[in-house]
VOTI-902137 format. One record per residue: residue number from 0; residue in three letters; x, y, z of N, C-alpha, C in turn. Coordinates in steps of 0.1 Angstrom, whole numbers, plus 2048, in hexadecimal, padded with zeros to 3 digits. Example, Ala and Ser with C-alpha at 12.3 -4.5 7.8 and 13.67 -1.06 7.14 Angstrom:
<sites>
(0; "ALA"; (884; 7C7; 84E); (87B; 7D3; 84E); (884; 7DF; 84E))
(1; "SER"; (880; 7EA; 847); (889; 7F5; 847); (881; 800; 84F))
</sites>
This chain:
<sites>
(0; "UNK"; (36D; F24; E43); (371; F15; E36); (365; F0C; E33))
(1; "UNK"; (361; F0D; E27); (35A; F03; E22); (35B; EF5; E29))
(2; "UNK"; (34D; EF0; E2B); (349; EE2; E2E); (34D; EDB; E23))
(3; "UNK"; (34F; ED3; E27); (352; EC5; E18); (345; EBF; E17))
(4; "UNK"; (347; EBA; E09); (33C; EB4; E00); (338; EA6; E11))
(5; "UNK"; (349; EA2; E0E); (345; E8F; E11); (352; E94; E22))
(6; "UNK"; (34B; E94; E29); (35A; E92; E34); (35D; E8B; E34))
(7; "UNK"; (36D; E87; E37); (376; E7C; E3C); (36C; E75; E4C))
(8; "UNK"; (371; E63; E47); (36A; E5A; E51); (374; E60; E5C))
(9; "UNK"; (36B; E5E; E67); (370; E60; E75); (378; E54; E7B))
(10; "UNK"; (37F; E56; E86); (385; E45; E8D); (375; E3A; E8D))
(11; "UNK"; (379; E2F; E86); (36F; E22; E90); (36B; E25; E9C))
(12; "UNK"; (35D; E1F; E99); (35E; E1D; EAD); (366; E0C; EAF))
(13; "UNK"; (363; E0E; EBD); (366; DFE; EC3); (35B; DEE; EC0))
(14; "UNK"; (34E; DF6; EBF); (347; DF0; EBB); (33E; DF5; EAE))
(15; "UNK"; (336; DE8; EAC); (331; DEB; EA2); (320; DF0; EA9))
(16; "UNK"; (31B; DFB; E98); (30C; DFF; EA0); (302; E05; E95))
(17; "UNK"; (2FD; E06; E97); (2EF; E09; E8E); (2EB; E16; E87))
(18; "UNK"; (2E8; E16; E7D); (2E3; E28; E7B); (2DA; E22; E74))
(19; "UNK"; (2CC; E27; E83); (2BD; E22; E7F); (2B8; E27; E78))
(20; "UNK"; (2B9; E34; E71); (2B1; E39; E67); (2BB; E44; E5E))
(21; "UNK"; (2BB; E41; E50); (2C0; E45; E46); (2BB; E47; E3C))
(22; "UNK"; (2BC; E4B; E33); (2B5; E4C; E26); (2BF; E46; E19))
(23; "UNK"; (2C1; E3D; E15); (2CD; E39; E10); (2CF; E3F; E00))
(24; "UNK"; (2C0; E3B; DFC); (2BD; E45; DEF); (2B9; E54; DED))
(25; "UNK"; (2B9; E5D; DF2); (2BA; E6C; DF6); (2C6; E70; DF2))
(26; "UNK"; (2C3; E77; DE6); (2CB; E84; DE2); (2CB; E90; DE7))
(27; "UNK"; (2CC; E97; DF2); (2C9; EA7; DF5); (2C1; EB0; DE8))
(28; "UNK"; (2BA; EBC; DEC); (2BD; EC0; DE3); (2C9; EC8; DDC))
(29; "UNK"; (2CD; ECD; DCF); (2D8; ED3; DD1); (2E4; ECC; DD1))
(30; "UNK"; (2E2; EBE; DD5); (2F1; EB4; DD3); (2F2; EAE; DC5))
(31; "UNK"; (301; EAD; DC4); (300; EA2; DBC); (302; E95; DC0))
(32; "UNK"; (2FD; E8B; DB9); (2FD; E7A; DBA); (303; E78; DC8))
(33; "UNK"; (2F7; E71; DCF); (2FB; E6A; DDF); (304; E5E; DDC))
(34; "UNK"; (30A; E5C; DE8); (314; E4E; DE5); (306; E45; DE1))
(35; "UNK"; (311; E3F; DDC); (304; E2F; DD6); (309; E2A; DE2))
(36; "UNK"; (2F9; E1D; DE5); (2F9; E1B; DED); (304; E0F; DF8))
(37; "UNK"; (308; E04; DEF); (311; E00; DF3); (31D; E05; DF6))
(38; "UNK"; (328; E0D; DED); (32B; E16; DF4); (32A; E1D; E01))
(39; "UNK"; (321; E22; E03); (31F; E2C; E14); (31B; E1F; E1C))
(40; "UNK"; (318; E18; E1A); (318; E09; E25); (329; E05; E24))
(41; "UNK"; (32C; DFF; E19); (33A; DFD; E1F); (340; E0B; E23))
(42; "UNK"; (33F; E14; E24); (34B; E22; E2C); (345; E1C; E37))
(43; "UNK"; (336; E1D; E40); (334; E1A; E45); (339; E0C; E56))
(44; "UNK"; (336; E05; E47); (33B; DF9; E52); (34A; DF9; E53))
(45; "UNK"; (34F; DFE; E4D); (360; E06; E4F); (361; E0D; E5B))
(46; "UNK"; (358; E10; E61); (35D; E19; E6E); (350; E18; E76))
(47; "UNK"; (34F; E07; E77); (346; E02; E84); (335; E03; E7C))
(48; "UNK"; (32B; E0B; E79); (322; E0D; E73); (319; E01; E69))
(49; "UNK"; (317; DF4; E6E); (319; DE6; E64); (306; DE2; E5E))
(50; "UNK"; (2FF; DEB; E69); (2F3; DE9; E65); (2EB; DF8; E67))
(51; "UNK"; (2E0; DFA; E58); (2D8; E05; E5A); (2CC; E03; E58))
(52; "UNK"; (2C7; E0E; E5C); (2B7; E0D; E59); (2B2; E18; E51))
(53; "UNK"; (2A9; E10; E41); (2AB; E17; E38); (298; E21; E38))
(54; "UNK"; (299; E2C; E3A); (288; E30; E3C); (287; E35; E2F))
(55; "UNK"; (280; E2C; E2A); (274; E2F; E1E); (263; E37; E20))
(56; "UNK"; (265; E41; E1C); (257; E4D; E21); (255; E54; E14))
(57; "UNK"; (257; E52; E0F); (24F; E4F; E00); (248; E4B; DF9))
(58; "UNK"; (240; E48; DEE); (239; E37; DE9); (242; E35; DE1))
(59; "UNK"; (24F; E3F; DD8); (257; E36; DCE); (264; E34; DDD))
(60; "UNK"; (264; E35; DE1); (26E; E31; DE8); (26D; E25; DEE))
(61; "UNK"; (25D; E26; DF6); (25F; E18; DF8); (25A; E0A; DF1))
(62; "UNK"; (257; E12; DDF); (254; E07; DD5); (261; E03; DD6))
(63; "UNK"; (272; E08; DD6); (27D; E05; DD2); (285; DFF; DE0))
(64; "UNK"; (27D; E00; DEB); (281; DFA; DF6); (287; DEB; DF5))
(65; "UNK"; (27B; DDF; DEC); (282; DD4; DEC); (290; DD4; DE4))
(66; "UNK"; (292; DDA; DDA); (29E; DD6; DCF); (2A6; DD8; DDC))
(67; "UNK"; (2AB; DE6; DE5); (2B3; DE9; DE9); (2B8; DE0; DF8))
(68; "UNK"; (2AC; DDA; DFA); (2AB; DD3; E04); (2AF; DBF; E00))
(69; "UNK"; (2B9; DBF; DF5); (2B6; DB1; DEF); (2C4; DB0; DEB))
(70; "UNK"; (2CB; DBE; DE8); (2D4; DBF; DE6); (2DF; DC6; DF4))
(71; "UNK"; (2DA; DCA; DFF); (2E3; DCF; E0B); (2D9; DC5; E13))
(72; "UNK"; (2E0; DBD; E1A); (2DD; DB0; E27); (2DF; DB8; E2D))
(73; "UNK"; (2E6; DC7; E32); (2ED; DCA; E3D); (2DF; DD5; E44))
(74; "UNK"; (2D4; DD2; E39); (2C9; DE0; E3C); (2BD; DDE; E3A))
(75; "UNK"; (2B5; DE1; E43); (2A6; DE2; E48); (29C; DE9; E44))
(76; "UNK"; (293; DEB; E43); (28A; DF5; E3C); (282; DFC; E48))
(77; "UNK"; (27C; E07; E46); (26E; E0A; E4A); (263; E13; E3F))
(78; "UNK"; (25A; E12; E3C); (254; E18; E37); (24A; E20; E40))
(79; "UNK"; (246; E2E; E3B); (23A; E33; E3B); (239; E40; E33))
(80; "UNK"; (22C; E44; E32); (22A; E56; E29); (232; E5B; E37))
(81; "UNK"; (23A; E68; E2F); (23D; E6F; E38); (235; E75; E3D))
(82; "UNK"; (232; E81; E47); (227; E89; E49); (225; E93; E41))
(83; "UNK"; (22E; E9A; E3C); (22D; EA6; E30); (22A; EA1; E26))
(84; "UNK"; (229; E91; E22); (225; E8A; E13); (217; E85; E19))
(85; "UNK"; (213; E85; E25); (20D; E81; E28); (1FF; E8A; E26))
(86; "UNK"; (203; E9A; E24); (1FD; EA2; E28); (1F6; EA7; E14))
(87; "UNK"; (203; EA4; E12); (200; EA6; E00); (1F8; E9D; DFA))
(88; "UNK"; (1FA; E8B; E01); (1F3; E81; DFE); (1E6; E86; DFE))
(89; "UNK"; (1E4; E8C; E08); (1CD; E91; E0C); (1D0; E98; E07))
(90; "UNK"; (1D2; EA3; DFF); (1D1; EAF; DF5); (1CD; EA6; DE9))
(91; "UNK"; (1D2; E9C; DE6); (1D0; E9A; DD8); (1CB; E8F; DDA))
(92; "UNK"; (1C6; E8C; DE4); (1B5; E81; DE3); (1B9; E74; DE2))
(93; "UNK"; (1CD; E73; DE2); (1CE; E64; DE8); (1D7; E5A; DF0))
(94; "UNK"; (1D7; E5F; DF9); (1DB; E62; E03); (1D8; E4D; E06))
(95; "UNK"; (1CE; E4A; E06); (1CA; E3D; E08); (1D2; E31; DFA))
(96; "UNK"; (1DB; E35; DEF); (1DB; E2F; DE7); (1EC; E31; DF0))
(97; "UNK"; (1F4; E3A; DF1); (201; E34; DF7); (1FE; E2E; E07))
(98; "UNK"; (1F0; E2D; E0C); (1F0; E26; E16); (1F2; E16; E19))
(99; "UNK"; (1ED; E14; E09); (1EA; E08; E05); (1FB; E03; DFF))
(100; "UNK"; (203; E0B; DFC); (210; E0A; DF9); (218; E05; E06))
(101; "UNK"; (216; E0A; E11); (21F; E0B; E1B); (21D; E00; E23))
(102; "UNK"; (210; DFA; E23); (207; DF0; E26); (211; DE4; E1E))
(103; "UNK"; (20C; DE3; E15); (212; DDA; E0B); (221; DD6; E0D))
(104; "UNK"; (228; DDC; E15); (235; DDE; E13); (240; DDA; E22))
(105; "UNK"; (237; DD6; E27); (236; DD0; E35); (230; DC3; E36))
(106; "UNK"; (22E; DBC; E2A); (233; DB0; E22); (23C; DAB; E29))
(107; "UNK"; (249; DB1; E23); (257; DAD; E25); (25B; DAE; E35))
(108; "UNK"; (260; DA1; E3A); (266; DA1; E4E); (271; DAA; E4D))
(109; "UNK"; (277; DAD; E40); (27F; DAF; E3C); (27F; DC6; E40))
(110; "UNK"; (272; DCA; E43); (26C; DD6; E44); (26A; DD5; E5B))
(111; "UNK"; (272; DD7; E5E); (26C; DD8; E66); (267; DE6; E73))
(112; "UNK"; (265; DF1; E6A); (264; DF8; E77); (257; E00; E69))
(113; "UNK"; (24F; E08; E70); (246; E17; E69); (24A; E22; E6C))
(114; "UNK"; (24C; E28; E5F); (254; E35; E65); (259; E3B; E54))
(115; "UNK"; (25E; E46; E58); (25C; E4F; E63); (24D; E5B; E63))
(116; "UNK"; (249; E58; E6A); (238; E5A; E66); (237; E66; E76))
(117; "UNK"; (22B; E6C; E7A); (231; E74; E7F); (226; E84; E7A))
(118; "UNK"; (22E; E8E; E82); (22A; E99; E7F); (231; EA3; E7F))
(119; "UNK"; (22E; EAE; E73); (23D; EBB; E71); (23A; EC9; E70))
(120; "UNK"; (235; ECF; E78); (22C; EDD; E7C); (239; EE7; E75))
(121; "UNK"; (244; EE2; E6F); (24D; EE9; E6B); (249; EEE; E59))
(122; "UNK"; (246; EE5; E57); (248; EE4; E43); (23A; EE2; E3E))
(123; "UNK"; (231; EDA; E4B); (226; EE0; E48); (21A; EE9; E51))
(124; "UNK"; (212; EEE; E42); (20D; EFA; E4B); (1F9; EF3; E54))
(125; "UNK"; (1F1; F00; E5B); (1EE; EF7; E65); (1E2; EF0; E5C))
(126; "UNK"; (1DA; EF7; E4B); (1D2; EEF; E4B); (1DC; EE3; E45))
(127; "UNK"; (1E1; EDE; E42); (1E4; ECF; E44); (1E6; EC5; E49))
(128; "UNK"; (1E3; ECF; E55); (1ED; ECA; E64); (1DF; EB7; E69))
(129; "UNK"; (1D2; EBD; E65); (1CB; EAE; E6C); (1CC; EA6; E61))
(130; "UNK"; (1D0; EA4; E55); (1D4; E99; E4F); (1DD; E91; E56))
(131; "UNK"; (1E6; E96; E5A); (1F4; E99; E5A); (1F2; E8F; E6A))
(132; "UNK"; (1EB; E92; E74); (1E7; E8B; E7C); (1DC; E7F; E7B))
(133; "UNK"; (1D3; E80; E70); (1D1; E71; E6B); (1DA; E69; E63))
(134; "UNK"; (1DD; E6A; E5D); (1EC; E61; E59); (1F6; E60; E66))
(135; "UNK"; (1FA; E64; E6D); (1FF; E61; E7A); (1F8; E53; E80))
(136; "UNK"; (1EA; E55; E87); (1E2; E51; E8D); (1E1; E44; E81))
(137; "UNK"; (1E0; E42; E73); (1E0; E39; E6F); (1ED; E2F; E6D))
(138; "UNK"; (1F7; E37; E6E); (208; E32; E70); (206; E29; E7E))
(139; "UNK"; (204; E2D; E85); (205; E2B; E93); (1FE; E19; E94))
(140; "UNK"; (1F6; E1D; E8D); (1E8; E17; E8D); (1F0; E08; E87))
(141; "UNK"; (1F2; E07; E7A); (1FB; E00; E73); (208; DF8; E7B))
(142; "UNK"; (20C; DFF; E82); (218; DFC; E8A); (213; DF0; E95))
(143; "UNK"; (20D; DF4; E9A); (204; DEA; EA2); (203; DE1; E9B))
(144; "UNK"; (1FC; DE1; E95); (1F4; DD7; E8F); (1FB; DC9; E80))
(145; "UNK"; (206; DCE; E84); (211; DC4; E75); (21F; DC3; E86))
(146; "UNK"; (222; DCB; E90); (22A; DC5; E98); (236; DCF; E97))
(147; "UNK"; (235; DD9; E8F); (23F; DDD; E8F); (246; DEA; E97))
(148; "UNK"; (252; DEC; E95); (258; DFB; E9E); (251; E02; E99))
(149; "UNK"; (252; E12; E9E); (24C; E19; E99); (256; E2B; E9B))
(150; "UNK"; (257; E31; E8E); (262; E37; E8A); (259; E45; E8B))
(151; "UNK"; (25E; E52; E92); (255; E62; E95); (25F; E64; E92))
(152; "UNK"; (257; E6F; E88); (25D; E7E; E84); (253; E87; E8B))
(153; "UNK"; (25B; E90; E8F); (256; E97; E98); (25F; EA5; E99))
(154; "UNK"; (25D; EB0; E93); (261; EBD; E8C); (257; ECB; E92))
(155; "UNK"; (258; ECD; E98); (24F; ED8; EA3); (240; ED8; EA8))
(156; "UNK"; (242; EC9; EA9); (234; EC3; EAB); (235; EBA; EBB))
(157; "UNK"; (23B; EC0; EC8); (23E; EB2; ED3); (235; EB4; EDB))
(158; "UNK"; (227; EB8; ED8); (223; EB4; EE4); (213; EAF; EDC))
(159; "UNK"; (211; EAE; ECE); (204; EA9; EC6); (209; E9C; EC4))
(160; "UNK"; (21E; E9A; EC3); (21D; E8E; EBF); (21E; E87; ECE))
(161; "UNK"; (21E; E89; EDB); (21D; E7E; EE5); (20D; E81; EE9))
(162; "UNK"; (206; E8E; EE7); (1F7; E89; EE3); (1EF; E7E; ED9))
(163; "UNK"; (1F6; E81; ECF); (1F3; E70; EC8); (1F2; E66; ECC))
(164; "UNK"; (1FD; E63; ED0); (206; E59; ED3); (1FB; E4F; EE2))
(165; "UNK"; (1F8; E5A; EEB); (1F1; E59; EF7); (1E1; E54; EEF))
(166; "UNK"; (1E1; E5F; EEA); (1CF; E57; EE6); (1CC; E4C; EE2))
(167; "UNK"; (1DA; E46; ED2); (1DF; E3E; ECB); (1DF; E31; ED2))
(168; "UNK"; (1E8; E33; EDD); (1EE; E2C; EE7); (1FC; E29; EDE))
(169; "UNK"; (207; E2C; EDD); (215; E27; EDB); (213; E15; ED6))
(170; "UNK"; (21C; E14; ECD); (224; E02; EC9); (230; E05; ED5))
(171; "UNK"; (233; DF9; ED8); (239; DF2; EE1); (249; DFD; EE1))
(172; "UNK"; (248; DFB; ED0); (25A; DFE; ED0); (254; E0D; ECA))
(173; "UNK"; (25B; E15; ECE); (252; E22; EC9); (266; E2A; EC8))
(174; "UNK"; (267; E31; EBB); (271; E37; EBD); (26C; E49; EB5))
(175; "UNK"; (279; E53; EBE); (273; E5E; EB9); (282; E63; EAF))
(176; "UNK"; (27F; E5F; EA5); (28C; E5F; E9C); (292; E72; E9C))
(177; "UNK"; (29D; E6C; E9C); (2A4; E7F; E9E); (29F; E88; EA7))
(178; "UNK"; (2A2; E80; EB2); (29B; E8A; EBE); (29A; E97; EBF))
(179; "UNK"; (293; E9E; EBF); (295; EAE; EC1); (28B; EB5; EC9))
(180; "UNK"; (286; EAD; ED2); (282; EB5; EDF); (28C; EB5; EEC))
(181; "UNK"; (283; EC3; EF3); (289; EC6; EFD); (28C; EBC; F04))
(182; "UNK"; (290; EC0; F19); (294; EB6; F24); (281; EB6; F24))
(183; "UNK"; (27A; EBC; F26); (271; EB6; F2A); (266; EAD; F25))
(184; "UNK"; (26A; EAD; F0F); (265; EA5; F08); (26D; E98; F0D))
(185; "UNK"; (276; E95; F0F); (281; E8A; F10); (27E; E82; F1A))
(186; "UNK"; (27A; E8A; F26); (278; E83; F34); (26A; E80; F39))
(187; "UNK"; (25C; E82; F2A); (252; E7E; F28); (255; E72; F1E))
(188; "UNK"; (25C; E73; F15); (25E; E63; F0B); (263; E58; F12))
(189; "UNK"; (26E; E5D; F1D); (279; E53; F20); (268; E4C; F2E))
(190; "UNK"; (266; E56; F30); (259; E50; F40); (253; E45; F35))
(191; "UNK"; (249; E48; F26); (23F; E46; F29); (24F; E33; F1B))
(192; "UNK"; (25A; E34; F18); (262; E27; F18); (261; E29; F07))
(193; "UNK"; (264; E33; F07); (265; E37; EF2); (275; E3A; EF3))
(194; "UNK"; (27B; E2F; EE9); (285; E36; EE1); (28D; E46; EDC))
(195; "UNK"; (291; E4B; EE2); (295; E55; ED7); (2A4; E4E; ED1))
(196; "UNK"; (2A6; E57; EC4); (2AE; E58; EBD); (2B9; E5E; EBB))
(197; "UNK"; (2C1; E64; EBB); (2C9; E6E; EBD); (2CE; E73; EAD))
(198; "UNK"; (2D3; E7C; EA9); (2D7; E84; E99); (2E6; E85; E9B))
(199; "UNK"; (2E7; E87; E88); (2F4; E96; E8D); (2F3; EA4; E9A))
(200; "UNK"; (2E5; EA6; E9B); (2DE; EB5; E9B); (2E6; EB4; EAD))
(201; "UNK"; (2E4; EA9; EB5); (2EC; EAB; EC2); (2FA; EB0; EC4))
(202; "UNK"; (300; EAD; EB7); (30B; EB2; EBA); (30E; EC1; EB2))
(203; "UNK"; (306; EC9; EB3); (305; ED7; EAB); (30A; EDD; EB9))
(204; "UNK"; (313; EE9; EB4); (314; EEF; EC4); (308; EF8; EC8))
(205; "UNK"; (301; EF9; EC0); (2F1; F01; EC3); (2E8; EF5; ECB))
(206; "UNK"; (2EA; EED; ED0); (2E5; EE4; ECF); (2E1; EDE; EE0))
(207; "UNK"; (2E0; EE8; EE4); (2E5; EE3; EFA); (2D7; EDD; EFD))
(208; "UNK"; (2CF; EE1; EF7); (2BE; ED8; EFA); (2BF; ED0; EFB))
(209; "UNK"; (2C4; ECB; EE9); (2C9; EBB; EE9); (2CF; EAE; EF4))
(210; "UNK"; (2D8; EBB; EF3); (2E5; EB2; EFB); (2DE; EB1; F0D))
(211; "UNK"; (2DC; EBA; F13); (2D0; EBD; F1D); (2C8; EB2; F20))
(212; "UNK"; (2BE; EAB; F12); (2B2; EA2; F0E); (2BA; E93; F0F))
(213; "UNK"; (2C2; E94; F08); (2D0; E87; F05); (2D2; E82; F17))
(214; "UNK"; (2D4; E8B; F22); (2D9; E89; F31); (2D1; E80; F2E))
(215; "UNK"; (2C0; E83; F34); (2B8; E7C; F38); (2AE; E70; F31))
(216; "UNK"; (2B6; E71; F27); (2B7; E62; F1E); (2B9; E55; F22))
(217; "UNK"; (2B8; E4C; F29); (2C2; E40; F29); (2C4; E3A; F1E))
(218; "UNK"; (2CF; E30; F25); (2D9; E2A; F1C); (2CE; E1F; F14))
(219; "UNK"; (2C4; E19; F1B); (2BD; E10; F16); (2AF; E11; F11))
(220; "UNK"; (2AE; E25; F0C); (2A7; E27; F07); (2AA; E31; EFA))
(221; "UNK"; (2B8; E34; EF2); (2BE; E36; EEA); (2C5; E2F; EE2))
(222; "UNK"; (2BE; E3B; ED2); (2C6; E31; ECB); (2CF; E3D; EBE))
(223; "UNK"; (2D2; E39; EB3); (2DC; E43; EB0); (2DB; E3F; EA1))
(224; "UNK"; (2DA; E4E; E98); (2D1; E52; E8A); (2DF; E5F; E85))
(225; "UNK"; (2DB; E59; E77); (2E1; E67; E6F); (2D7; E70; E68))
(226; "UNK"; (2CA; E67; E65); (2C4; E6F; E5F); (2C6; E72; E52))
(227; "UNK"; (2D2; E69; E4B); (2DA; E6C; E3F); (2D1; E6F; E31))
(228; "UNK"; (2D6; E75; E2D); (2DE; E81; E24); (2DF; E8B; E30))
(229; "UNK"; (2D0; E8F; E35); (2D0; E9F; E3D); (2DA; E9C; E4F))
(230; "UNK"; (2DC; EA7; E56); (2E3; EA7; E62); (2F0; EA4; E60))
(231; "UNK"; (2F8; EA7; E5C); (303; EA0; E5F); (30D; EAA; E6B))
(232; "UNK"; (315; EA0; E72); (315; EA4; E80); (323; EAC; E81))
(233; "UNK"; (31E; EB6; E8A); (32C; EBF; E8E); (33B; EB8; E8C))
(234; "UNK"; (343; EB9; E84); (345; EC9; E7C); (344; ECE; E70))
(235; "UNK"; (338; EC1; E69); (338; EBF; E5A); (328; EC2; E5D))
(236; "UNK"; (322; ECF; E63); (316; ED2; E5F); (315; ED5; E52))
(237; "UNK"; (307; ED5; E4C); (30A; EDA; E3E); (30C; ECC; E33))
(238; "UNK"; (315; EC5; E3B); (31E; EBF; E2F); (30E; EAD; E2B))
(239; "UNK"; (312; EA5; E20); (307; E9B; E25); (30A; E92; E2A))
(240; "UNK"; (306; E8E; E2F); (306; E80; E3E); (306; E73; E36))
(241; "UNK"; (30B; E6A; E3D); (306; E5F; E3B); (30F; E59; E46))
(242; "UNK"; (308; E4B; E43); (30D; E41; E54); (31B; E3F; E58))
(243; "UNK"; (326; E44; E4F); (32F; E40; E55); (337; E4B; E5C))
(244; "UNK"; (32B; E57; E5C); (32D; E5D; E68); (328; E5A; E77))
(245; "UNK"; (31E; E54; E71); (31E; E52; E80); (321; E51; E93))
(246; "UNK"; (334; E49; E8D); (33A; E4D; E9A); (33B; E60; E9F))
(247; "UNK"; (334; E65; E97); (33D; E74; E9B); (330; E71; EA6))
(248; "UNK"; (324; E72; EA1); (31C; E75; EB2); (31C; E68; EB9))
(249; "UNK"; (31C; E5F; EB6); (321; E56; EC1); (328; E5C; EC6))
(250; "UNK"; (337; E61; EC8); (340; E62; ECD); (33B; E6D; ED6))
(251; "UNK"; (331; E7B; ED2); (32F; E85; EDB); (322; E7A; EE2))
(252; "UNK"; (31C; E77; EE0); (310; E6B; EED); (31C; E68; EF0))
(253; "UNK"; (323; E64; EF1); (32A; E5E; EFE); (330; E66; F0B))
(254; "UNK"; (333; E72; F06); (33F; E7A; F0D); (333; E7F; F14))
(255; "UNK"; (325; E85; F0A); (31A; E8B; F14); (316; E83; F1F))
(256; "UNK"; (31A; E77; F1B); (30B; E69; F24); (314; E66; F2E))
(257; "UNK"; (327; E6B; F2A); (335; E67; F38); (331; E5C; F39))
(258; "UNK"; (334; E54; F2D); (332; E45; F29); (33E; E40; F22))
(259; "UNK"; (345; E34; F24); (34E; E2F; F19); (348; E2C; F0C))
(260; "UNK"; (34F; E32; F05); (349; E2A; EF4); (343; E21; EEF))
(261; "UNK"; (34D; E18; EF6); (34A; E08; EF6); (33A; E0B; EFF))
(262; "UNK"; (33F; E09; F04); (32F; E08; F10); (323; E0F; F04))
(263; "UNK"; (323; E18; F00); (315; E1D; EF9); (311; E17; EF0))
(264; "UNK"; (31F; E10; EE7); (31F; E07; ED8); (317; DFB; EDF))
(265; "UNK"; (318; DF7; EE9); (30E; DED; EEC); (302; DF1; EED))
(266; "UNK"; (303; DFB; EF2); (2F6; E00; EFF); (2E7; DFD; EEE))
(267; "UNK"; (2F3; E08; EE4); (2EC; E0E; EDC); (2E6; E00; ED1))
(268; "UNK"; (2EE; DF8; ED0); (2ED; DE9; EC7); (2E3; DE1; ED5))
(269; "UNK"; (2DF; DDD; EDC); (2D5; DD8; EE3); (2CC; DE0; EE3))
(270; "UNK"; (2CA; DEE; EDF); (2BC; DF4; EDF); (2BA; DF2; ECD))
(271; "UNK"; (2C1; DEF; EC9); (2BE; DEF; EB9); (2B7; DDD; EB6))
(272; "UNK"; (2BC; DD4; EC2); (2B9; DC8; EBF); (2AB; DC5; EC1))
(273; "UNK"; (2AA; DCB; ECE); (29B; DD3; ED6); (292; DD4; ECE))
(274; "UNK"; (293; DE0; EC8); (289; DEC; EBD); (285; DDE; EAB))
(275; "UNK"; (292; DDA; EA5); (294; DD7; E9B); (294; DC7; E95))
(276; "UNK"; (297; DC5; EA6); (299; DB4; EA1); (2AA; DB3; E98))
(277; "UNK"; (2AE; DA8; E95); (2BC; DA9; E90); (2BE; DA2; E81))
(278; "UNK"; (2C3; DA7; E7D); (2CA; DA5; E6A); (2D8; DA5; E69))
(279; "UNK"; (2DE; DA1; E5A); (2EC; DA4; E55); (2F0; DAD; E5B))
(280; "UNK"; (2F9; DAF; E5B); (2FD; DB9; E5E); (310; DB8; E59))
(281; "UNK"; (310; DC5; E51); (320; DC3; E4C); (32A; DC1; E56))
(282; "UNK"; (335; DBB; E59); (344; DB9; E68); (34E; DC9; E66))
(283; "UNK"; (34B; DCD; E70); (34E; DD6; E70); (35D; DD8; E6C))
(284; "UNK"; (361; DE2; E67); (370; DE6; E5E); (36C; DDB; E50))
(285; "UNK"; (366; DD8; E4D); (367; DD1; E3E); (35B; DD3; E33))
(286; "UNK"; (360; DD7; E27); (356; DDA; E1C); (34C; DCE; E19))
(287; "UNK"; (342; DD9; E16); (336; DD0; E18); (337; DC6; E06))
(288; "UNK"; (331; DBC; E06); (337; DB1; DF9); (334; DB6; DED))
(289; "UNK"; (32C; DBF; DE8); (324; DC5; DDF); (32B; DD2; DDA))
(290; "UNK"; (330; DD7; DE0); (33A; DE4; DE0); (347; DE3; DD5))
</sites>
């Protein structure tokens, strides 16, 4: 049976939560136009996902971020040059220009995090990895200089991510976005006090390793995300993901952690406030005022 382009809305959560990593402006390659941002936020609020962190990780999306935040008070931002783009900018000789765009964006107090930065050894070949590592170091320092949380992209680079965080000194609020490590990586990240953010991947049938890592993640170091429009949760794997599908992942996490959904929602929101602070959200079950 074909996966629907837009899955149906899940049962609403009993308490509000935040999608702490989404790309509201991205349309996946090969997809038709995405859901308008106002509609996406209204659909999310209707099921209890009342706040979103919009991750702008290339120069065009960073430049477009202020207008998006102006239009949607339930959204705050994170900015960085994605590790794969960092390697490309370095090869083109304009990485310093891209850095200036990132740093200028942090003058806006609505930009609450530096990210997503980190390492990606899946898409970037060895010749570009040195540039990725240098860019990761720069972003770590930027987060510390500006008092922002750090959101980390780590794809097939766990050892080097942890090594560079040790060498540079991690910010007080460090988030491993779309956590993809095994139990050993989770145990070390927890020991260091990092937050582990789980996406729809933890619901996949093949994700036993991730669910084992989840069992080792304390409630007070746990976050949830979509990475929309990517990584829709099971049974909608392959569909366009959006913040309204967060409840599917939340309920799977509650099952694995053997906690009540209400208690998990409370923990997730407490962690969100600790990492990103507070901001206006759309009341759960209500539409966005501009939708």
